[in-house]
MDTraj code that builds the backbone (N, CA, C; nanometers):
import mdtraj as md
import numpy as np

residues = "MET ARG CYS LYS ALA HIS ALA ALA ALA PHE ALA SER THR ALA GLY VAL MET ARG GLU HIS PHE ARG TRP THR LYS GLY GLN GLY GLN LEU SER SER TYR GLU SER SER PRO GLY LYS LEU ARG HIS PHE CYS SER VAL CYS GLY SER HIS LEU MET ALA GLU ARG LEU ALA GLN PRO HIS VAL ILE VAL ARG VAL ALA THR LEU ASP ASP ASP PRO LYS MET ALA PRO GLN ALA HIS ILE TRP THR SER HIS ASP VAL PRO TRP LEU GLU TYR ASP SER ILE GLU LYS CYS PRO GLU TRP GLN ALA".split()
xyz = np.array([
    [8.4353, 9.4363, 13.0421],
    [8.5781, 9.4580, 13.0337],
    [8.6096, 9.5420, 12.9115],
    [8.6826, 9.6499, 12.9296],
    [8.7196, 9.7377, 12.8191],
    [8.8573, 9.7003, 12.7658],
    [8.8724, 9.7083, 12.6357],
    [9.0027, 9.6878, 12.5735],
    [9.0850, 9.8149, 12.5920],
    [9.1991, 9.8041, 12.6517],
    [9.2818, 9.9217, 12.6778],
    [9.4045, 9.9253, 12.5878],
    [9.4027, 9.8495, 12.4802],
    [9.5166, 9.8441, 12.3894],
    [9.5459, 9.9787, 12.3248],
    [9.4463, 10.0653, 12.3166],
    [9.4634, 10.1929, 12.2479],
    [9.4892, 10.3083, 12.3438],
    [9.4785, 10.2844, 12.4735],
    [9.4981, 10.3891, 12.5745],
    [9.4065, 10.5080, 12.5487],
    [9.2862, 10.4802, 12.5026],
    [9.1879, 10.5842, 12.4726],
    [9.0486, 10.5235, 12.4848],
    [8.9484, 10.6085, 12.4894],
    [8.8105, 10.5605, 12.5013],
    [8.7649, 10.4851, 12.3773],
    [8.8234, 10.5143, 12.2638],
    [8.7895, 10.4447, 12.1400],
    [8.9042, 10.4588, 12.0417],
    [8.9025, 10.3797, 11.9377],
    [9.0013, 10.3876, 11.8304],
    [8.9263, 10.4059, 11.6996],
    [8.9581, 10.5102, 11.6276],
    [8.8956, 10.5328, 11.4974],
    [8.9657, 10.4461, 11.3943],
    [8.8882, 10.3585, 11.3316],
    [8.9436, 10.2664, 11.2334],
    [8.8613, 10.2711, 11.1047],
    [8.9223, 10.2225, 10.9986],
    [8.8529, 10.2128, 10.8702],
    [8.8850, 10.0780, 10.8086],
    [8.7830, 10.0085, 10.7638],
    [8.8023, 9.8841, 10.6907],
    [8.8356, 9.9174, 10.5460],
    [8.9430, 9.8608, 10.4959],
    [8.9870, 9.8859, 10.3588],
    [9.0028, 9.7515, 10.2894],
    [8.9391, 9.7375, 10.1758],
    [8.9535, 9.6136, 10.1009],
    [9.0997, 9.5954, 10.0617],
    [9.1485, 9.4739, 10.0714],
    [9.2905, 9.4468, 10.0446],
    [9.3366, 9.4993, 9.9090],
    [9.2522, 9.4881, 9.8084],
    [9.2944, 9.5321, 9.6752],
    [9.3095, 9.6842, 9.6664],
    [9.2576, 9.7568, 9.7654],
    [9.2694, 9.9028, 9.7667],
    [9.3734, 9.9522, 9.8672],
    [9.4411, 9.8613, 9.9352],
    [9.5399, 9.8996, 10.0358],
    [9.6797, 9.8688, 9.9856],
    [9.7713, 9.9642, 10.0081],
    [9.9122, 9.9382, 9.9813],
    [9.9951, 10.0315, 10.0679],
    [10.1134, 9.9854, 10.1036],
    [10.2085, 10.0686, 10.1753],
    [10.2796, 10.1538, 10.0711],
    [10.2911, 10.2816, 10.0935],
    [10.3615, 10.3671, 9.9979],
    [10.5077, 10.3858, 10.0361],
    [10.5399, 10.3673, 10.1631],
    [10.6789, 10.3707, 10.2088],
    [10.6855, 10.3170, 10.3512],
    [10.8044, 10.2810, 10.3925],
    [10.8264, 10.2382, 10.5300],
    [10.7911, 10.0945, 10.5622],
    [10.7534, 10.0154, 10.4635],
    [10.7115, 9.8779, 10.4911],
    [10.8232, 9.7966, 10.5571],
    [10.9488, 9.8299, 10.5274],
    [11.0620, 9.7604, 10.5869],
    [11.0801, 9.7896, 10.7352],
    [11.0083, 9.8900, 10.7861],
    [11.0190, 9.9259, 10.9270],
    [10.9010, 9.8753, 11.0093],
    [10.8185, 9.7882, 10.9507],
    [10.7037, 9.7340, 11.0229],
    [10.7448, 9.6210, 11.1154],
    [10.6788, 9.6149, 11.2281],
    [10.6864, 9.5001, 11.3185],
    [10.5445, 9.4484, 11.3344],
    [10.5294, 9.3200, 11.3539],
    [10.3965, 9.2613, 11.3665],
    [10.3872, 9.1785, 11.4928],
    [10.2658, 9.1689, 11.5444],
    [10.2386, 9.0916, 11.6655],
    [10.1051, 9.0211, 11.6473],
    [10.1001, 8.8914, 11.6735],
    [9.9749, 8.8166, 11.6666],
    [9.9067, 8.8289, 11.8029],
    [9.8136, 8.9235, 11.8129],
    [9.7507, 8.9563, 11.9416],
    [9.6480, 8.8530, 11.9859],
    [9.5893, 8.7844, 11.8927],
    [9.4998, 8.6726, 11.9198],
    [9.5132, 8.5794, 11.8001],
    [9.4714, 8.4541, 11.8119],
    [9.4923, 8.3600, 11.7020],
    [9.4398, 8.4132, 11.5688],
    [9.5301, 8.4293, 11.4724],
    [9.4927, 8.4741, 11.3393],
    [9.4845, 8.6239, 11.3201],
    [9.4987, 8.7035, 11.4263],
    [9.4911, 8.8494, 11.4130],
    [9.6291, 8.9104, 11.4284],
    [9.6739, 8.9769, 11.3235],
    [9.8036, 9.0426, 11.3245],
    [9.7851, 9.1930, 11.3409],
    [9.8624, 9.2516, 11.4310],
    [9.8671, 9.3968, 11.4478],
    [10.0036, 9.4408, 11.3964],
    [10.0051, 9.5460, 11.3159],
    [10.1286, 9.5947, 11.2557],
    [10.1628, 9.7313, 11.3142],
    [10.2885, 9.7452, 11.3567],
    [10.3379, 9.8641, 11.4243],
    [10.4596, 9.9195, 11.3518],
    [10.4853, 10.0479, 11.3702],
    [10.6103, 10.1072, 11.3251],
    [10.7179, 10.0658, 11.4249],
    [10.8257, 10.0046, 11.3763],
    [10.9321, 9.9592, 11.4657],
    [11.0173, 10.0747, 11.5174],
    [11.0004, 10.1947, 11.4610],
    [11.0769, 10.3110, 11.5043],
    [11.0049, 10.3849, 11.6166],
    [10.8756, 10.4196, 11.5939],
    [10.8028, 10.4996, 11.6935],
    [10.7006, 10.4193, 11.7741],
    [10.6664, 10.2991, 11.7294],
    [10.5721, 10.2150, 11.8019],
    [10.4264, 10.2368, 11.7672],
    [10.3953, 10.3266, 11.6732],
    [10.2549, 10.3523, 11.6371],
    [10.1888, 10.2281, 11.5807],
    [10.0684, 10.1987, 11.6292],
    [9.9873, 10.0881, 11.5771],
    [9.9230, 10.1396, 11.4493],
    [9.9616, 10.0844, 11.3348],
    [9.9186, 10.1354, 11.2053],
    [9.7975, 10.0640, 11.1481],
    [9.7950, 9.9321, 11.1579],
    [9.6826, 9.8564, 11.1018],
    [9.6796, 9.7176, 11.1618],
    [9.5678, 9.6505, 11.1396],
    [9.5491, 9.5134, 11.1862],
    [9.4841, 9.4342, 11.0746],
    [9.4999, 9.3037, 11.0807],
    [9.4386, 9.2199, 10.9776],
    [9.4230, 9.0771, 11.0258],
    [9.3250, 9.0126, 10.9671],
    [9.3094, 8.8675, 10.9761],
    [9.3250, 8.8202, 10.8318],
    [9.4232, 8.7382, 10.8076],
    [9.4590, 8.7024, 10.6706],
    [9.3438, 8.6422, 10.5917],
    [9.2489, 8.5775, 10.6577],
    [9.1361, 8.5145, 10.5887],
    [9.0280, 8.6159, 10.5490],
    [9.0342, 8.7376, 10.6009],
    [8.9317, 8.8376, 10.5697],
    [8.9709, 8.9201, 10.4468],
    [8.8725, 8.9694, 10.3728],
    [8.9019, 9.0437, 10.2493],
    [8.9441, 9.1887, 10.2737],
    [8.9484, 9.2317, 10.3993],
    [8.9834, 9.3707, 10.4293],
    [9.0893, 9.3778, 10.5391],
    [9.1505, 9.4955, 10.5512],
    [9.2420, 9.5256, 10.6615],
    [9.1795, 9.6396, 10.7406],
    [9.2255, 9.6586, 10.8632],
    [9.1743, 9.7642, 10.9495],
    [9.2848, 9.8681, 10.9684],
    [9.2618, 9.9882, 10.9185],
    [9.3596, 10.0965, 10.9258],
    [9.3247, 10.1871, 11.0437],
    [9.4237, 10.2255, 11.1216],
    [9.4067, 10.3207, 11.2316],
    [9.4056, 10.4606, 11.1695],
    [9.2888, 10.5198, 11.1621],
    [9.2674, 10.6447, 11.0902],
    [9.3554, 10.7581, 11.1430],
    [9.3814, 10.7619, 11.2723],
    [9.4610, 10.8705, 11.3297],
    [9.6056, 10.8706, 11.2790],
    [9.6508, 10.7639, 11.2165],
    [9.7872, 10.7593, 11.1650],
    [9.7982, 10.8116, 11.0221],
    [9.6861, 10.8424, 10.9575],
    [9.6899, 10.8916, 10.8197],
    [9.7403, 11.0356, 10.8158],
    [9.8208, 11.0663, 10.7155],
    [9.8693, 11.2035, 10.6973],
    [9.7657, 11.2910, 10.6285],
    [9.6837, 11.2325, 10.5418],
    [9.5862, 11.3082, 10.4640],
    [9.4442, 11.2782, 10.5098],
    [9.3550, 11.3718, 10.4861],
    [9.2132, 11.3562, 10.5171],
    [9.1558, 11.2426, 10.4322],
    [9.0986, 11.1395, 10.4946],
    [9.0424, 11.0295, 10.4158],
    [8.9112, 11.0671, 10.3457],
    [8.8593, 11.1849, 10.3756],
    [8.7355, 11.2354, 10.3140],
    [8.6181, 11.1397, 10.3355],
    [8.6120, 11.0862, 10.4568],
    [8.5029, 10.9981, 10.4959],
    [8.4615, 11.0359, 10.6366],
    [8.3372, 11.0097, 10.6692],
    [8.2859, 11.0352, 10.8038],
    [8.2546, 10.9008, 10.8704],
    [8.2533, 10.8957, 11.0035],
    [8.2181, 10.7708, 11.0712],
    [8.0796, 10.7212, 11.0282],
    [8.0671, 10.5893, 11.0150],
    [7.9400, 10.5287, 10.9774],
    [7.8743, 10.4572, 11.0935],
    [7.9535, 10.4126, 11.1898],
    [7.8984, 10.3385, 11.3039],
    [7.9963, 10.3438, 11.4197],
    [7.9404, 10.3311, 11.5376],
    [8.0213, 10.3186, 11.6594],
    [7.9932, 10.1784, 11.7116],
    [8.0952, 10.0910, 11.7051],
    [8.0761, 9.9513, 11.7465],
    [8.1352, 9.9272, 11.8842],
    [8.0960, 9.8176, 11.9432],
    [8.1369, 9.7771, 12.0779],
    [8.0913, 9.8784, 12.1826],
    [7.9724, 9.9359, 12.1627],
    [7.9205, 10.0313, 12.2615],
    [7.8941, 9.9640, 12.3963],
    [7.8854, 9.8319, 12.3985],
    [7.8683, 9.7609, 12.5255],
    [7.9892, 9.7796, 12.6162],
    [8.0997, 9.8265, 12.5602],
    [8.2224, 9.8484, 12.6364],
    [8.2536, 9.9967, 12.6561],
    [8.1636, 10.0849, 12.6187],
    [8.1882, 10.2291, 12.6295],
    [8.2025, 10.2751, 12.7736],
    [8.2759, 10.3828, 12.7882],
    [8.2823, 10.4517, 12.9167],
    [8.1540, 10.5332, 12.9308],
    [8.1065, 10.5608, 13.0517],
    [7.9767, 10.6261, 13.0690],
    [7.9687, 10.7690, 13.0143],
    [8.0800, 10.8367, 12.9985],
    [8.0785, 10.9748, 12.9521],
    [8.0883, 10.9893, 12.8006],
    [8.0981, 10.8799, 12.7273],
    [8.1106, 10.8841, 12.5821],
    [7.9729, 10.8747, 12.5185],
    [7.9399, 10.9691, 12.4314],
    [7.8070, 10.9692, 12.3684],
    [7.8179, 11.0088, 12.2216],
    [7.7496, 10.9338, 12.1379],
    [7.7385, 10.9635, 11.9951],
    [7.5913, 10.9678, 11.9610],
    [7.5467, 11.0765, 11.9023],
    [7.4054, 11.0901, 11.8694],
    [7.3749, 11.0669, 11.7220],
    [7.4702, 11.0923, 11.6342],
    [7.4362, 11.0996, 11.4926],
    [7.4746, 10.9774, 11.4098],
    [7.5323, 10.8743, 11.4706],
    [7.5691, 10.7571, 11.3919],
    [7.5124, 10.6300, 11.4544],
    [7.5062, 10.5262, 11.3735],
    [7.4564, 10.3966, 11.4198],
    [7.5422, 10.3452, 11.5333],
    [7.4775, 10.2880, 11.6347],
    [7.5479, 10.2302, 11.7493],
    [7.5230, 10.0802, 11.7507],
    [7.6295, 10.0035, 11.7720],
    [7.6189, 9.8575, 11.7786],
    [7.6886, 9.8094, 11.9057],
    [7.6192, 9.7347, 11.9921],
    [7.6807, 9.6893, 12.1159],
    [7.7997, 9.5960, 12.0940],
    [7.8021, 9.5240, 11.9845],
    [7.9116, 9.4311, 11.9519],
    [7.9445, 9.4477, 11.8046],
    [8.0482, 9.3792, 11.7601],
    [8.0850, 9.3793, 11.6179],
    [7.9842, 9.2953, 11.5405],
    [7.9376, 9.3463, 11.4280],
    [7.8435, 9.2736, 11.3428],
    [7.9016, 9.2714, 11.2028],
    [7.9441, 9.1561, 11.1592],
    [8.0062, 9.1435, 11.0258],
    [7.9027, 9.1506, 10.9168],
])
top = md.Topology()
chain = top.add_chain()
for i, resn in enumerate(residues, 1):
    res = top.add_residue(resn, chain, resSeq=i)
    for name in ("N", "CA", "C"):
        top.add_atom(name, md.element.get_by_symbol(name[0]), res)
traj = md.Trajectory(xyz[None], top)
């Protein structure tokens, strides 16, 4: 079963330690949804863009890279959940993991 929450074959995300993450503007326009027990997804209440997700007990947040205005100056390190990939998606140069590995 593929997760279709992103309406795409994959979602580019980046784990950011909480102490290195901050909203620079627009925090008052956020809406949140608990998509599964303990997991919060945060959206822009104006345009609906999914901006980030978090589990409050974890030391990091998950940022949706495509929503960044500036180049994060980082390259992908791994492609996770390959067990759910579509057959036409292929990555040759990065680590592949069939499931999430913490």
